[in-house]
C-alpha positions as CSV (number, residue, x, y, z in Angstrom):
1,M,0.2,0.4,-0.3
2,S,1.7,3.2,-1.0
3,L,1.5,6.3,1.3
4,K,-1.4,8.2,-0.9
5,T,-3.2,5.2,-0.7
6,Q,-2.9,5.1,3.2
7,M,-3.7,8.9,3.6
8,A,-7.0,8.4,1.8
9,D,-7.7,5.0,4.0
10,D,-6.9,7.2,6.6
11,F,-9.3,9.6,6.4
12,A,-12.0,7.3,5.5
13,K,-11.7,5.4,8.3
14,V,-10.5,8.2,11.3
15,V,-11.1,11.5,10.5
16,L,-14.5,10.6,9.4
17,N,-15.6,8.7,12.0
18,A,-19.0,9.6,13.0
19,D,-18.0,8.9,17.4
20,E,-15.7,11.7,16.5
21,F,-15.5,14.5,13.9
22,A,-17.9,13.9,11.2
23,E,-22.2,13.4,10.6
24,D,-24.1,11.5,8.2
25,I,-25.1,13.3,5.1
26,S,-26.5,12.5,1.8
27,Y,-25.2,13.3,-1.3
28,I,-27.7,13.3,-4.8
29,Q,-25.4,13.1,-7.8
30,D,-27.7,12.7,-10.9
31,G,-31.0,12.1,-8.7
32,D,-29.0,8.6,-6.7
33,T,-28.7,9.5,-3.2
34,K,-25.5,8.2,-1.2
35,A,-24.9,8.2,2.1
36,I,-21.9,9.5,3.2
37,K,-19.5,10.9,6.2
38,A,-18.0,14.9,6.2
39,I,-17.3,17.5,7.9
40,I,-19.2,20.0,7.9
41,V,-17.9,23.8,8.8
42,R,-21.0,25.9,10.2
43,S,-19.3,29.1,11.0
44,R,-19.3,32.3,9.2
45,L,-17.4,32.0,5.9
46,E,-14.8,35.1,5.7
47,G,-13.8,36.2,2.6
48,G,-10.2,36.2,1.3
49,V,-8.8,39.4,-0.7
50,E,-8.9,38.0,-4.1
51,D,-12.2,36.8,-3.7
52,G,-14.5,38.4,-1.2
53,G,-17.6,36.7,-2.9
54,R,-17.0,33.9,-0.3
55,I,-18.6,36.2,2.9
56,S,-22.6,34.5,3.5
57,R,-24.4,33.2,6.4
58,N,-26.4,30.5,3.9
59,Q,-23.1,29.1,3.0
60,C,-21.0,26.1,4.4
61,E,-17.8,24.0,3.6
62,A,-17.6,20.0,3.8
63,Y,-15.2,17.9,3.3
64,I,-16.1,13.9,2.1
65,A,-13.9,11.1,1.0
66,N,-12.8,11.1,-2.4
67,G,-13.3,8.0,-4.1
68,T,-16.6,5.5,-4.2
69,E,-15.9,3.5,-0.8
70,Y,-16.2,6.0,1.5
71,G,-17.5,8.6,-0.7
72,M,-18.1,10.4,-4.7
73,A,-15.5,9.9,-7.2
74,A,-16.7,13.4,-9.4
75,V,-18.4,16.5,-8.2
76,N,-20.6,18.3,-10.5
77,K,-20.4,22.3,-9.4
78,G,-23.8,23.7,-9.6
79,K,-25.6,20.0,-10.2
80,D,-25.0,18.2,-7.2
81,T,-26.5,18.8,-3.7
82,V,-25.9,17.3,-0.5
83,Q,-28.7,17.3,2.5
84,F,-27.3,18.2,6.1
85,P,-29.1,20.6,8.8
86,E,-28.0,24.0,8.9
87,R,-27.6,23.0,12.3
88,V,-26.5,20.1,14.7
89,G,-29.9,18.3,15.8
90,E,-32.4,20.4,13.6
91,S,-34.1,18.9,10.5
92,N,-32.3,18.5,7.1
93,A,-31.7,20.9,4.8
94,T,-31.1,20.7,1.1
95,W,-27.5,22.9,0.0
96,A,-26.0,23.1,-3.4
97,V,-22.9,22.8,-4.6
98,I,-21.5,25.4,-6.1
99,D,-17.4,25.1,-5.7
100,V,-14.6,22.5,-4.9
101,I,-12.5,25.1,-2.7
102,S,-9.8,21.7,-3.1
103,K,-9.6,18.6,-4.0
104,D,-6.7,15.8,-3.7
105,S,-6.3,12.2,-3.9
106,A,-7.9,11.3,0.1
107,M,-10.8,14.6,-0.2
108,W,-12.9,17.1,-1.8
109,H,-13.4,20.7,0.0
110,L,-16.7,21.6,-1.1
111,L,-18.6,25.1,-0.8
112,V,-22.4,24.5,-0.7
113,E,-25.1,26.9,-0.4
114,K,-28.7,27.2,0.5
């Protein structure tokens, strides 16, 4: 097993552990719903110097596994949606995947908007 493969496996099994950091979400792509784990950052996003447009109360960040076993192998900006509560303990809300902030062999870092 390569270091790259091991890191992706560790991210999926350790960081995306619901007993630690992650929570269950639904990822909807092309009409199909997949239950996966994600780390949701619900705090207000602060705009960067070059990208002041990312300040919104209706946006969150989501970290999901990159791959078919624990996450998604592909992400379609503007088409995919995810479902999770706006606040922990509330009912699920539907969020549109509007941007891929970053991606590597282990994870997707997504910007989602209600």
